[in-house]
NUBADREN-789014 format. One record per residue: residue number from 1; residue in one letter; z, x, y of N, C-alpha, C, O in turn. Coordinates in Angstrom, 1 decimal. Atoms other than C-alpha are relative to their C-alpha. Example, Ala and Ser with C-alpha at 12.3 -4.5 7.8 and 13.67 -1.06 7.14 Angstrom:
seq 1 type A nw 0.0 nu 0.9 nv -1.2 caw 7.8 cau 12.3 cav -4.5 cw 0.0 cu 0.9 cv 1.2 ow 0.7 ou 1.9 ov 1.2
seq 2 type S nw 0.0 nu -0.9 nv -1.1 caw 7.1 cau 13.7 cav -1.1 cw 0.8 cu -0.8 cv 1.1 ow 0.9 ou -0.3 ov 2.2
***
This chain:
seq 1 type X nw -0.9 nu -0.4 nv 1.0 caw -72.0 cau 110.6 cav -17.0 cw 1.4 cu -0.2 cv 0.4 ow 1.7 ou 0.1 ov 1.6
seq 2 type X nw -1.4 nu 0.2 nv -0.4 caw -68.4 cau 109.6 cav -17.1 cw 0.8 cu 1.3 cv -0.1 ow 0.6 ou 2.1 ov -0.9
seq 3 type X nw -0.8 nu -1.3 nv -0.1 caw -65.9 cau 112.3 cav -16.1 cw 1.3 cu 0.0 cv -0.8 ow 1.8 ou 1.0 ov -1.1
seq 4 type X nw -1.3 nu 0.0 nv 0.5 caw -62.7 cau 111.1 cav -17.7 cw 0.1 cu -0.3 cv -1.6 ow 1.1 ou -0.5 ov -2.1
seq 5 type X nw 0.0 nu 0.4 nv 1.5 caw -63.8 cau 110.5 cav -21.4 cw 0.0 cu 1.3 cv -0.9 ow 0.3 ou 1.1 ov -2.1
seq 6 type X nw 0.1 nu -1.2 nv 0.8 caw -64.1 cau 114.1 cav -22.6 cw 1.4 cu 0.7 cv -0.2 ow 2.2 ou 0.7 ov 0.7
seq 7 type X nw -1.3 nu -0.7 nv 0.2 caw -61.2 cau 116.0 cav -24.2 cw 0.1 cu 1.3 cv 0.7 ow -0.9 ou 1.9 ov 1.1
seq 8 type X nw -0.2 nu -1.3 nv -0.7 caw -59.7 cau 119.0 cav -22.5 cw -0.3 cu 1.2 cv -0.9 ow 0.2 ou 1.2 ov -2.0
seq 9 type X nw 0.4 nu -1.2 nv 0.8 caw -61.1 cau 122.3 cav -23.7 cw 1.0 cu 1.1 cv 0.2 ow 1.4 ou 1.5 ov 1.3
seq 10 type X nw -1.0 nu -1.1 nv 0.0 caw -58.7 cau 125.1 cav -24.6 cw -0.7 cu 1.2 cv -0.5 ow -1.1 ou 1.3 ov -1.7
seq 11 type X nw 0.7 nu -1.2 nv 0.4 caw -60.4 cau 128.5 cav -24.6 cw 0.7 cu 1.0 cv -0.9 ow 0.1 ou 1.9 ov -1.5
seq 12 type X nw -0.8 nu -0.9 nv 0.8 caw -57.5 cau 130.2 cav -26.5 cw 0.8 cu -0.8 cv -1.0 ow 2.0 ou -0.8 ov -1.0
seq 13 type X nw -0.7 nu 0.8 nv 1.0 caw -56.7 cau 127.9 cav -29.4 cw 0.4 cu 0.9 cv -1.2 ow -0.4 ou 1.8 ov -1.6
seq 14 type X nw -0.5 nu -0.9 nv 1.1 caw -54.6 cau 129.6 cav -32.2 cw -0.4 cu -0.6 cv -1.3 ow 0.0 ou -1.8 ov -1.6
seq 15 type X nw 0.3 nu 0.5 nv 1.4 caw -56.0 cau 129.3 cav -35.7 cw 0.8 cu 0.8 cv -1.0 ow 0.9 ou 2.0 ov -0.9
seq 16 type X nw -0.9 nu -0.6 nv 1.0 caw -53.6 cau 130.0 cav -38.6 cw -0.5 cu -0.3 cv -1.4 ow -0.7 ou -1.5 ov -1.7
seq 17 type X nw 0.5 nu 0.2 nv 1.3 caw -54.8 cau 130.5 cav -42.1 cw 1.2 cu 0.0 cv -1.0 ow 2.3 ou 0.5 ov -0.7
seq 18 type X nw -1.1 nu 0.0 nv 1.0 caw -52.7 cau 129.9 cav -45.3 cw 0.3 cu 1.4 cv -0.5 ow 1.4 ou 1.6 ov -1.1
seq 19 type X nw -0.3 nu -1.4 nv 0.4 caw -53.0 cau 133.6 cav -46.1 cw 0.8 cu 0.8 cv 1.0 ow 1.3 ou 1.9 ov 0.7
seq 20 type X nw -0.8 nu -0.7 nv -1.1 caw -51.2 cau 134.5 cav -42.8 cw -0.9 cu 0.5 cv 1.1 ow -0.3 ou 1.0 ov 2.1
seq 21 type X nw 0.8 nu -0.6 nv -1.0 caw -54.2 cau 135.6 cav -40.8 cw 0.0 cu -1.0 cv 1.2 ow -0.1 ou -2.2 ov 1.0
seq 22 type X nw 0.0 nu 0.8 nv -1.2 caw -54.2 cau 134.4 cav -37.2 cw -1.1 cu 0.6 cv 1.0 ow -1.3 ou 1.8 ov 1.1
seq 23 type X nw 1.0 nu -0.4 nv -1.0 caw -57.0 cau 134.5 cav -34.6 cw -0.2 cu -1.2 cv 1.0 ow 0.3 ou -2.3 ov 0.8
seq 24 type X nw 0.2 nu 1.0 nv -1.1 caw -58.1 cau 132.6 cav -31.4 cw -1.4 cu -0.3 cv 0.1 ow -2.3 ou 0.5 ov -0.1
seq 25 type X nw 1.3 nu 0.6 nv -0.2 caw -61.1 cau 130.4 cav -30.8 cw 0.1 cu -1.0 cv 1.1 ow 1.2 ou -1.3 ov 1.6
seq 26 type X nw 0.1 nu 1.1 nv -1.0 caw -62.2 cau 127.9 cav -28.2 cw 0.0 cu -1.4 cv -0.7 ow -0.8 ou -1.5 ov -1.7
seq 27 type X nw -0.1 nu 1.3 nv 0.7 caw -61.3 cau 124.3 cav -29.2 cw 0.6 cu -1.0 cv 0.9 ow 1.2 ou -0.7 ov 2.0
seq 28 type X nw -0.7 nu 1.0 nv -0.7 caw -60.1 cau 121.0 cav -28.0 cw 1.4 cu -0.2 cv -0.4 ow 2.2 ou -0.9 ov 0.2
seq 29 type X nw -1.4 nu 0.0 nv 0.5 caw -56.9 cau 121.4 cav -30.0 cw 0.6 cu 1.3 cv 0.3 ow 0.0 ou 2.3 ov 0.5
seq 30 type X nw -0.7 nu -1.2 nv -0.4 caw -54.2 cau 123.9 cav -29.2 cw 0.3 cu 0.8 cv -1.2 ow 0.3 ou 2.1 ov -1.1
seq 31 type X nw -0.3 nu -0.8 nv 1.2 caw -53.4 cau 124.9 cav -32.8 cw -0.8 cu -0.6 cv -1.2 ow -0.9 ou -1.9 ov -1.3
seq 32 type X nw 0.8 nu 0.4 nv 1.2 caw -55.6 cau 124.7 cav -36.0 cw 0.6 cu 0.7 cv -1.2 ow 0.8 ou 1.9 ov -1.2
seq 33 type X nw -0.4 nu -0.5 nv 1.2 caw -54.4 cau 125.2 cav -39.5 cw -1.1 cu -0.1 cv -1.1 ow -1.6 ou -1.2 ov -1.3
seq 34 type X nw 1.1 nu 0.0 nv 1.0 caw -57.0 cau 126.2 cav -42.2 cw 0.5 cu 0.5 cv -1.3 ow 1.5 ou 1.3 ov -1.3
seq 35 type X nw -0.4 nu -0.5 nv 1.3 caw -56.8 cau 126.9 cav -45.9 cw -0.7 cu 1.4 cv -0.3 ow -0.1 ou 2.2 ov -1.0
seq 36 type X nw 0.8 nu -1.3 nv 0.3 caw -59.5 cau 129.7 cav -46.0 cw -0.5 cu 0.5 cv 1.3 ow -0.9 ou -0.2 ov 2.2
seq 37 type X nw 0.6 nu -0.6 nv -1.1 caw -60.7 cau 132.2 cav -43.5 cw -0.9 cu 1.2 cv -0.5 ow -1.0 ou 1.4 ov -1.7
seq 38 type X nw 0.8 nu -1.1 nv 0.4 caw -63.0 cau 135.2 cav -43.5 cw 0.7 cu 1.1 cv -0.7 ow 0.1 ou 1.9 ov -1.5
seq 39 type X nw -0.7 nu -1.1 nv 0.7 caw -60.3 cau 137.6 cav -44.7 cw 0.5 cu -0.4 cv -1.4 ow 0.9 ou 0.5 ov -2.1
seq 40 type X nw -0.5 nu 0.4 nv 1.4 caw -59.3 cau 135.5 cav -47.8 cw -1.1 cu -0.8 cv -0.7 ow -0.8 ou -1.2 ov -1.9
seq 41 type X nw 1.1 nu 0.8 nv 0.7 caw -62.6 cau 133.6 cav -48.7 cw -0.6 cu 0.9 cv -1.0 ow -1.0 ou 2.0 ov -0.8
seq 42 type X nw 0.6 nu -0.8 nv 1.1 caw -64.0 cau 134.7 cav -52.1 cw -1.4 cu 0.6 cv 0.3 ow -1.7 ou 1.7 ov -0.2
seq 43 type X nw 1.3 nu -0.5 nv -0.4 caw -67.5 cau 135.1 cav -50.6 cw 0.1 cu 1.3 cv 0.7 ow -0.7 ou 2.2 ov 0.5
seq 44 type X nw -0.1 nu -1.2 nv -0.8 caw -66.4 cau 137.7 cav -48.1 cw 0.9 cu 1.1 cv -0.7 ow 0.6 ou 2.3 ov -0.5
seq 45 type X nw -0.9 nu -1.0 nv 0.6 caw -63.7 cau 139.5 cav -50.2 cw -0.5 cu 0.5 cv -1.3 ow -0.2 ou 1.6 ov -1.8
seq 46 type X nw 0.5 nu -0.4 nv 1.3 caw -65.5 cau 139.6 cav -53.5 cw 1.0 cu -0.3 cv -1.1 ow 0.7 ou 0.0 ov -2.3
seq 47 type X nw -1.0 nu 0.3 nv 1.0 caw -62.4 cau 138.4 cav -55.3 cw 0.0 cu -1.5 cv -0.3 ow -0.2 ou -2.3 ov 0.6
seq 48 type X nw -0.1 nu 1.4 nv 0.3 caw -62.2 cau 135.1 cav -57.2 cw 1.4 cu -0.5 cv 0.0 ow 2.2 ou -0.1 ov -0.8
seq 49 type X nw -1.3 nu 0.6 nv -0.1 caw -59.2 cau 133.1 cav -56.1 cw -0.3 cu -1.5 cv 0.1 ow -1.3 ou -2.0 ov 0.5
seq 50 type X nw 0.1 nu 1.5 nv -0.1 caw -58.6 cau 129.4 cav -56.4 cw 1.2 cu -0.5 cv 0.8 ow 2.3 ou -0.2 ov 0.5
seq 51 type X nw -1.0 nu 0.5 nv -0.9 caw -56.7 cau 127.6 cav -53.7 cw 0.0 cu -1.5 cv -0.2 ow -0.9 ou -2.2 ov 0.0
seq 52 type X nw -0.2 nu 1.4 nv 0.3 caw -55.3 cau 124.2 cav -54.7 cw 1.2 cu -0.5 cv 0.8 ow 2.3 ou -0.6 ov 0.1
seq 53 type X nw -1.2 nu 0.4 nv -0.8 caw -53.0 cau 123.0 cav -51.9 cw 0.4 cu -1.5 cv -0.2 ow 1.5 ou -1.8 ov 0.0
seq 54 type X nw -0.3 nu 1.4 nv 0.1 caw -53.3 cau 119.3 cav -52.6 cw 0.4 cu -0.4 cv -1.5 ow 0.6 ou -1.6 ov -1.7
seq 55 type X nw -0.3 nu 0.3 nv 1.4 caw -52.5 cau 119.6 cav -56.4 cw -1.0 cu -0.9 cv -0.6 ow -0.6 ou -1.8 ov -1.4
seq 56 type X nw 1.0 nu 0.9 nv 0.5 caw -55.7 cau 117.9 cav -57.2 cw -0.3 cu 0.2 cv -1.5 ow -0.5 ou -0.8 ov -2.2
seq 57 type X nw 0.3 nu -0.3 nv 1.4 caw -56.1 cau 119.6 cav -60.6 cw 1.1 cu -0.7 cv -0.8 ow 0.8 ou -1.3 ov -1.8
seq 58 type X nw -1.1 nu 0.6 nv 0.8 caw -52.6 cau 118.4 cav -61.8 cw -0.2 cu -1.5 cv 0.0 ow 0.1 ou -2.1 ov -1.0
seq 59 type X nw 0.1 nu 1.4 nv -0.1 caw -53.3 cau 114.9 cav -60.6 cw -1.2 cu -0.5 cv -0.9 ow -1.0 ou -1.5 ov -1.6
seq 60 type X nw 1.1 nu 0.3 nv 0.8 caw -56.7 cau 114.9 cav -62.4 cw 0.4 cu 0.0 cv -1.5 ow 0.1 ou -0.8 ov -2.3
seq 61 type X nw -0.4 nu -0.1 nv 1.4 caw -55.1 cau 116.1 cav -65.7 cw 1.0 cu -1.1 cv -0.4 ow 0.9 ou -1.6 ov -1.5
seq 62 type X nw -0.9 nu 1.1 nv 0.3 caw -52.4 cau 113.5 cav -65.5 cw -0.7 cu -1.3 cv -0.2 ow -0.4 ou -2.1 ov -1.1
seq 63 type X nw 0.8 nu 1.2 nv 0.1 caw -55.0 cau 110.8 cav -65.0 cw -0.7 cu 0.0 cv -1.4 ow -0.9 ou -1.0 ov -2.0
seq 64 type X nw 0.7 nu -0.1 nv 1.2 caw -56.9 cau 112.1 cav -68.0 cw 0.9 cu -0.3 cv -1.2 ow 0.6 ou -1.0 ov -2.2
seq 65 type X nw -0.9 nu 0.2 nv 1.1 caw -53.8 cau 112.1 cav -70.2 cw 0.4 cu -1.5 cv -0.1 ow 0.5 ou -2.1 ov -1.2
seq 66 type X nw -0.4 nu 1.4 nv -0.1 caw -52.9 cau 108.5 cav -69.1 cw -1.2 cu -0.8 cv -0.6 ow -1.0 ou -1.8 ov -1.2
seq 67 type X nw 1.2 nu 0.8 nv 0.4 caw -56.5 cau 107.3 cav -69.8 cw -0.4 cu 0.3 cv -1.5 ow -1.1 ou -0.5 ov -2.1
seq 68 type X nw 0.4 nu -0.4 nv 1.4 caw -56.9 cau 109.1 cav -73.2 cw 0.4 cu -1.0 cv -1.0 ow -0.4 ou -1.4 ov -1.9
seq 69 type X nw -0.3 nu 0.9 nv 1.0 caw -54.9 cau 106.7 cav -75.3 cw -0.7 cu -1.3 cv 0.1 ow -1.0 ou -2.0 ov -0.9
seq 70 type X nw 0.8 nu 1.2 nv -0.2 caw -56.7 cau 103.7 cav -73.8 cw -1.3 cu 0.1 cv -0.6 ow -1.8 ou -0.8 ov -1.2
seq 71 type X nw 1.3 nu -0.2 nv 0.6 caw -60.0 cau 105.2 cav -74.8 cw 0.0 cu -0.1 cv -1.5 ow -0.9 ou -0.7 ov -2.1
seq 72 type X nw -0.1 nu 0.0 nv 1.4 caw -58.9 cau 105.7 cav -78.3 cw 0.2 cu -1.4 cv -0.6 ow -0.4 ou -1.7 ov -1.6
seq 73 type X nw -0.2 nu 1.3 nv 0.4 caw -57.6 cau 102.2 cav -78.6 cw -1.3 cu -0.9 cv 0.1 ow -1.6 ou -1.6 ov -0.8
seq 74 type X nw 1.3 nu 0.7 nv -0.1 caw -60.9 cau 100.8 cav -77.3 cw -1.0 cu 0.4 cv -1.1 ow -1.7 ou -0.5 ov -1.6
seq 75 type X nw 0.9 nu -0.5 nv 1.0 caw -62.9 cau 102.9 cav -79.7 cw 0.4 cu -0.6 cv -1.4 ow -0.4 ou -1.0 ov -2.2
seq 76 type X nw -0.5 nu 0.6 nv 1.2 caw -60.7 cau 101.7 cav -82.6 cw -0.3 cu -1.5 cv -0.1 ow -0.7 ou -1.9 ov -1.2
seq 77 type X nw 0.3 nu 1.4 nv 0.0 caw -61.1 cau 98.1 cav -81.7 cw -1.5 cu -0.3 cv -0.2 ow -1.9 ou -1.2 ov -1.0
seq 78 type X nw 1.5 nu 0.2 nv 0.2 caw -64.9 cau 98.4 cav -81.4 cw -0.4 cu 0.4 cv -1.4 ow -1.2 ou -0.3 ov -2.0
seq 79 type X nw 0.3 nu -0.3 nv 1.4 caw -65.0 cau 100.1 cav -84.8 cw 0.4 cu -1.0 cv -1.0 ow -0.2 ou -1.3 ov -2.0
seq 80 type X nw -0.5 nu 1.0 nv 0.9 caw -62.9 cau 97.5 cav -86.4 cw -0.8 cu -1.3 cv -0.1 ow -1.0 ou -1.9 ov -1.1
seq 81 type X nw 0.7 nu 1.3 nv -0.1 caw -64.9 cau 94.5 cav -85.2 cw -1.5 cu 0.1 cv -0.3 ow -2.2 ou -1.0 ov -0.2
seq 82 type X nw 1.4 nu -0.1 nv 0.2 caw -68.4 cau 95.8 cav -85.8 cw -0.4 cu -0.2 cv -1.5 ow 0.1 ou 0.5 ov -2.4
seq 83 type X nw 0.4 nu 0.2 nv 1.4 caw -70.0 cau 94.4 cav -89.0 cw -1.0 cu 1.1 cv -0.4 ow -1.7 ou 1.6 ov 0.4
seq 84 type X nw 0.9 nu -1.1 nv 0.5 caw -71.8 cau 96.8 cav -91.2 cw -1.4 cu -0.5 cv -0.5 ow -2.3 ou 0.2 ov -0.4
seq 85 type X nw 1.3 nu 0.5 nv 0.5 caw -74.5 cau 94.6 cav -92.7 cw -0.3 cu -1.4 cv 0.6 ow 0.5 ou -2.0 ov 1.3
seq 86 type X nw 0.5 nu 1.3 nv -0.5 caw -76.5 cau 91.5 cav -91.8 cw 0.8 cu -1.1 cv -0.7 ow 1.1 ou -2.2 ov -0.1
seq 87 type X nw -0.8 nu 1.0 nv 0.8 caw -74.6 cau 89.6 cav -94.6 cw 1.4 cu -0.2 cv 0.6 ow 1.8 ou -1.4 ov 0.7
seq 88 type X nw -1.3 nu 0.1 nv -0.7 caw -71.3 cau 90.3 cav -92.9 cw 0.0 cu -0.7 cv 1.3 ow 0.8 ou -1.5 ov 1.6
seq 89 type X nw 0.2 nu 0.7 nv -1.2 caw -72.6 cau 89.2 cav -89.6 cw -0.1 cu -1.5 cv -0.2 ow 0.5 ou -2.3 ov 0.6
seq 90 type X nw 0.2 nu 1.4 nv 0.2 caw -73.7 cau 85.9 cav -91.0 cw 1.3 cu -0.7 cv -0.5 ow 1.6 ou -1.9 ov -0.2
seq 91 type X nw -1.2 nu 0.6 nv 0.5 caw -70.4 cau 85.3 cav -92.8 cw 1.0 cu -0.1 cv 1.1 ow 1.8 ou -1.1 ov 1.1
seq 92 type X nw -0.9 nu 0.1 nv -1.1 caw -68.5 cau 86.0 cav -89.6 cw -0.4 cu -1.2 cv 0.9 ow 0.5 ou -1.8 ov 1.5
seq 93 type X nw 0.4 nu 1.2 nv -0.7 caw -70.6 cau 83.2 cav -87.9 cw 0.4 cu -1.3 cv -0.7 ow 0.7 ou -2.2 ov 0.0
seq 94 type X nw -0.4 nu 1.2 nv 0.7 caw -69.8 cau 80.7 cav -90.6 cw 1.5 cu -0.3 cv 0.2 ow 1.9 ou -1.5 ov 0.1
seq 95 type X nw -1.5 nu 0.2 nv -0.1 caw -66.0 cau 81.2 cav -90.2 cw 0.4 cu -0.3 cv 1.3 ow 1.6 ou -0.5 ov 1.6
***
């Protein structure tokens, strides 16, 4: 087994949660930042909270708004060009 390839183990790494809770664990990193911990997680607290640090919901809603007019235009085009009867389809082929 090679001796110089493993990271250095820190038995007192500081973990900091977004709620302000701090505790120590053993890790290869000196400091760890987390979004949820046992003192603020909905499963342990019984309270329903939503944590959205990356603004993913807003980005998703913006994408939906931007894509919505495109969908409507596509649907309108499809409805305009679809013949209703066999006779209309044959007339479109002749022209």
